[in-house]
C-alpha positions in Angstrom: 38.3 -80.2 47.2 40.1 -77.2 45.6 41.0 -75.8 49.0 42.5 -79.2 49.9 44.7 -79.2 46.7 45.8 -75.6 47.4 46.6 -76.5 51.0 48.6 -79.5 49.9 50.5 -77.4 47.4 51.3 -74.9 50.1 52.5 -77.5 52.5 54.7 -79.2 49.9 56.2 -75.8 48.9 56.9 -74.8 52.5 58.5 -78.1 53.3 60.5 -78.2 50.1 61.7 -74.6 50.7 63.0 -75.6 54.1 64.7 -78.7 52.8 66.2 -77.0 49.7 67.7 -74.2 51.8 69.0 -76.5 54.5 70.4 -79.4 52.4 70.8 -77.9 48.9 68.8 -79.2 45.9 70.8 -82.4 45.4 70.7 -83.2 49.1 66.9 -82.6 49.3 65.0 -85.9 49.1 61.4 -86.0 48.0 61.0 -88.6 50.8 61.9 -86.1 53.4 59.7 -83.4 51.9 56.6 -85.6 51.8 57.3 -87.0 55.3 57.3 -83.4 56.7 53.9 -82.9 55.1 52.5 -86.3 56.0 51.7 -87.1 52.4 53.0 -89.7 49.9 55.4 -89.3 47.0 52.7 -89.8 44.5 50.9 -86.8 46.0 54.0 -84.7 45.4 54.3 -86.0 41.8 50.6 -85.4 41.2 50.8 -81.7 42.3 54.2 -80.8 40.9 55.4 -83.6 38.6 58.9 -83.6 39.8 61.4 -82.2 42.4 62.6 -79.8 39.6 59.1 -78.5 39.0 58.5 -78.1 42.7 61.6 -76.0 43.0 60.6 -73.9 40.0 57.1 -73.4 41.5 58.5 -72.1 44.8 60.9 -69.7 43.1 58.3 -68.4 40.7 55.9 -67.9 43.6 58.5 -65.9 45.6 59.4 -63.8 42.6 55.8 -63.1 41.8 55.2 -61.8 45.2 58.4 -59.7 45.1 57.5 -58.3 41.7 54.0 -57.4 42.8 55.2 -55.6 46.0 58.0 -53.7 44.3 55.7 -52.7 41.4 53.2 -51.4 44.0 55.8 -49.3 45.7 57.1 -48.0 42.3 53.7 -47.0 41.1 52.9 -45.0 44.3 52.9 -41.2 44.6 55.9 -40.9 46.8 59.1 -39.1 45.8 61.7 -41.4 44.1 64.1 -41.4 47.1 61.3 -42.5 49.4 60.3 -45.2 47.0 63.8 -46.6 46.9 63.9 -46.5 50.7 60.7 -48.5 50.9 62.0 -51.1 48.5 65.2 -51.4 50.5 63.2 -51.7 53.7 61.0 -54.3 52.1 64.0 -56.5 51.1 65.5 -56.3 54.5 62.2 -56.9 56.4 61.6 -59.9 54.1 65.0 -61.2 54.9 64.3 -61.1 58.6 60.7 -62.4 58.3 61.2 -65.1 55.7 65.0 -65.8 55.5 64.6 -69.1 53.7 62.8 -67.4 50.8 65.6 -64.9 50.4 68.2 -67.6 50.7 66.6 -69.6 47.9 66.5 -66.4 45.7 70.2 -65.8 46.3 71.0 -69.5 45.7 69.3 -69.3 42.3 70.7 -65.8 41.4 74.3 -66.6 42.2 74.1 -70.4 41.4 75.7 -71.2 44.8 74.3 -74.7 44.5 75.4 -76.2 41.2 72.8 -78.9 41.5 69.9 -76.4 41.2 67.8 -76.8 38.0 68.2 -74.1 35.4 65.6 -71.4 35.7 65.4 -68.2 33.7 66.1 -65.7 36.5 66.5 -62.9 33.9 62.9 -63.3 33.0 61.3 -63.8 36.4 63.5 -61.2 38.1 63.3 -58.6 35.3 60.2 -56.9 36.6 62.0 -56.0 39.8 64.9 -54.5 38.0 62.6 -52.6 35.7 60.4 -51.2 38.5 63.5 -49.9 40.3 64.9 -48.5 37.0 61.5 -46.7 36.5 61.9 -45.0 39.9 65.4 -43.9 39.0 64.2 -42.7 35.6 61.4 -40.7 37.3 64.1 -39.2 39.6 66.2 -38.3 36.6 63.3 -36.7 34.8 62.3 -34.8 37.9 65.8 -33.4 38.3 66.4 -35.3 41.6 69.0 -37.7 40.1 71.8 -37.3 37.6 71.3 -38.9 34.3 72.7 -42.4 33.9 71.6 -45.9 32.8 68.6 -46.6 35.0 68.8 -50.4 34.4 72.5 -50.5 35.4 71.8 -48.3 38.4 68.9 -50.6 39.4 71.2 -53.7 39.2 73.8 -51.9 41.3 71.3 -51.0 44.0 70.1 -54.6 44.1 73.7 -55.8 44.4 74.2 -53.5 47.4 71.0 -54.9 48.9 72.2 -58.5 48.3 75.5 -57.9 50.1 73.6 -56.6 53.1 71.3 -59.6 53.0 74.2 -62.1 52.8 75.6 -60.4 56.0 72.2 -60.9 57.7 71.8 -64.5 56.5 75.3 -65.5 57.5 74.9 -63.7 60.9 78.6 -63.9 61.5 78.9 -60.5 63.2 82.3 -60.0 61.7 81.2 -57.1 59.6 78.9 -54.4 60.8 75.4 -54.2 59.3 74.4 -51.0 57.6 71.1 -49.4 58.3 68.8 -49.0 55.2 69.4 -45.2 55.3 73.2 -45.8 55.0 72.8 -48.1 52.1 70.6 -45.7 50.2 72.8 -42.7 51.0 75.8 -44.6 49.7 74.0 -45.5 46.5 72.5 -42.1 46.0 75.8 -40.3 46.7 76.8 -41.1 43.1 73.5 -40.1 41.4 71.7 -37.6 43.6 71.8 -34.0 42.5 73.0 -31.6 45.1 
């Protein structure tokens, strides 16, 4: 029975992710979400309690997986520059493989949909910022990077990644896409010791 509940949760989360990113939170109806899954509204409410809680569950799940993967990269034995490249590549690969997840993250971070429920992005996203800051700090201590504020530098790198992701998601072709190596080289140009 537990497997069935987990499957239902997964189906509801996948359907809601699609509807939230296509129609916005306010435009997403629970009726449409349950119809996609072939379940009833009471089933959605049994598993998640509300549309708000369903949204929060999806976002928390995405961030949990991002946090885990970025922490894994950060804790590895590779040089700091290589770790940053792997993180950058992870973000861009994820954007190509699961664009709806990345779009929902950006919608939440930048509040592009005012109808979205409030969620403490600072708390659920902080492990990512801290993992990247740890890599930068290791690079500073190893003499690879100049000294700076690792948390601020981490946020700046994430901002650069988000700009590239917005270009990918919008797929307008008006601006050229940068290769991951170019993004990292631009970022490191200000902090890498020569």
